[in-house]
N, C-alpha and C positions, 0 to 999 in steps of 0.2 A: 554541599551535598547535592547530587543529581537526584531529582525526584520526578519521575516520568509518569504521566497520565496517559495510558493507552486506551483509546476509545474505539470499541467496535460499534460503528454508527448504525446499528439495527436494533429493533425492539425484540431481540431474543438473546438469551444468554448461552446458547449452545456452543459458541466459539470461545467463550471466556476461559474455560479450563485448559483447552488445548493451547491457546495463545499464551496463557500464563506459564504453563509447564514448559513450553518451548523456549520462551524468553528467559525463564529462570536459569536455564542451562548456559546461556551465553552472556548474561548480565554481569557486569563487574561486581565484586563483592560489596562495594560501598554504595552501589546504586539501589535506590528504592523505587518500586513501581507498582502500579495498580492497573488491573484490566477491568473495564466496565463496559456496559452496553447502554443503549437508550431505553428509557421507559416507554416512550412513544415513537411512532414512525414506522417505516416499512420493516418487514422481517428480513428482507434481503434487498440488495441494491442491484437491479438488473435493467434499469431504464433511466432516462433523463427525468421522468416524473419521480422515480424513487429518490434520485439525487436531490431534487428540489424539495421533496417532502421531508427528507431527513435533515437537511441543512440547518433550519432554525433550532432544532433540538441539539444538534452538534455544537452550535455556537453557544447555546445556553449551558451545556455540560462543561465545555472548556472554560467558560467564564467562572463557573462554580469551582472547577478544579484549581484555577489560579487563586481563588479566595482561600482555598484549603491549603495552599502552600506549595503546590507543584510548580516546577520551574520550566517544564517542557511538556508539550502534548503531542501525541501521535494519533492521527486519524487513520484508523486501520481498515481502509477500504480503498481499492485502486482508483475509484472514481473521485476520491478526495472531496466528499460532500462538505460544503461549508468552509472549505479551507481558507479562501481569501477573506471571508467575513470574520472567521475566527481570529485570523491574524490581525485584522483591523480592531476587533473588540478587545483582544487580550494584549497584555504587554509582555507576556512570556513567549518563548519560541514555540511555534506550531508547525509541525511537518505532516504532510500527507504521504502515504506510502506509494501512491501512484507517481506523483511528481518526483519524489526522492529516488525511487528505484530506476526510473527512466534516465534521470541525469547520471546516476551511478553507473549505468550501463556504458556510458560514453568513455569511462575510464578503463574499460576492460576489453574493448574491441571497436572496430570501425563501424560495422553495421550490427544492429540488434533487432530482435523480434519480440513481440508481445503475444503471449498465449493466455487467453482468459476463458470465459464461459459465454456461450450464446452467440447468435448471429450478429447482434448489435456491436460486438467488440470490434469487428473489422473496420467499421466506419468510425466508431466512437474513439478508438485509441489512435487511429490515424489522425483524427482531428486534435486529440490531446497532444500528440507529438508536434503537430503544426503549431499549436498555441505556445508550446514550450520552445519553439524555434529549432527543433531537432528532426524535422520531418525528413531531411535528406539522409539521415543516418538510420532511419527505420526501414528495414529490409522486408518485413512481413508482420502482419498481425492477423490473429484469428481467435475464434472461441470454440472450445470443445462443446459437444452436444450434451451437456449436463447442467442442470440448474444448480445455482450456488448452494442451496440447502441440501442437495443430494451428493455433493462432492465427496463426503466421507462415509456415505452409506455403503458404497462399494468402491473401496480405495483401489483395488486392483484394476477395476475398469477405468477409473480416473487416471491412474498411472499409464495405462496402455494408450488412452486417448491423448494424453499429454506427450507421450513418447512419439506417437505417430506425427503429431503436429510439429514437434521439435525437430524431428528428422527431416521433414519437409522444409522447414525454415532454414536449416543448415545446408542441406544438400541441393535444394532447388533455388533458394533465394539468397544463399551465401551469408546468412546471419552468423556472426561470430559470438554473440551473446544472446541468451534467452532470458527474458523477463517474465516471470509468472504474474499474470494480470489479475490476480484475485487473492485476497488475504486468506480465503478458505483453503488455499493450496499450501498453507504454511507447513514446513517440514518436509516438503517433497523435492526441494531444489537440489539437495546433495545427491539424492538417488538419481535424479534425471541427469545431472551433470556427469556422473560416472558413466551413464549409459551412452551419452552422445559426445563426451569428451570436449565440451565447451563450457564456459562459465554459465551458471544459471542463478539468477537473482531471486531470492525469496524476499518479496517486498516488505513484509513485516519485520523480519530479522534485520535486513539491511537498514531500514529506516530507524529501527530502535537503536542500533549501534551508532548511527550517525547522530541521532538525537542525543544520545549519551555523551558522545565526544564533543559536540558543539556546546551543550549545556555545561559541560565540565570546564570550558574556558570562557563561559559567559557570553557567547554569541547570541544575538537576537536579530529579529528582522528590522530592516530600515523602515522608518515611517516618515522619510523626508518628503516624498511626493505622492506615492500611490495610495497609502492608507490614511484615512482621516484620523486626526489626533484630537480627542476631546479636551 
């Protein structure tokens, strides 16, 4: 049985209900999953300091989830806080929505764009693509002028800002795929894809389904060289 632990790596529960409701619609009938948040740590992740601050708590929560019988974990933040350390600590599969959705974009088109929140996104996700070895496929990256915690306060405004950036990415920078660079944008990909007529990746939904598929066939991370084995 696939038992997925979805972790919103922030110290607020405001995203849990929306995340669970969205994933419930697309999960296989036999898949069990839980959505939780951190008890401690930043309320949103919008800087490198936030990533570092959240990471120890992420590793701790994932270790606890494994002890409870989960066989795969999803870190539901595009910055993937604690991803490598969690993979090293846990023996189960651990996926981050940022890494997974970026790699998934390569299957859908030659050039992709990342649209997230805030000015830091331009440099941060350019660097993320470089670290993943896919920088040459990244056409454009940007962040809309909305804080993460405000994304769903005015959804129409968020949609309009996303649409403006997506049109720019496609028409001016020739992106063939758009990756939404924040899990707070969950559920908006289908709408945006219909507007711009290119694939739009929802990082949470995409990573959840990949986690579900890999766990169902028993695939886990290699610990041959990179990760320490106790």
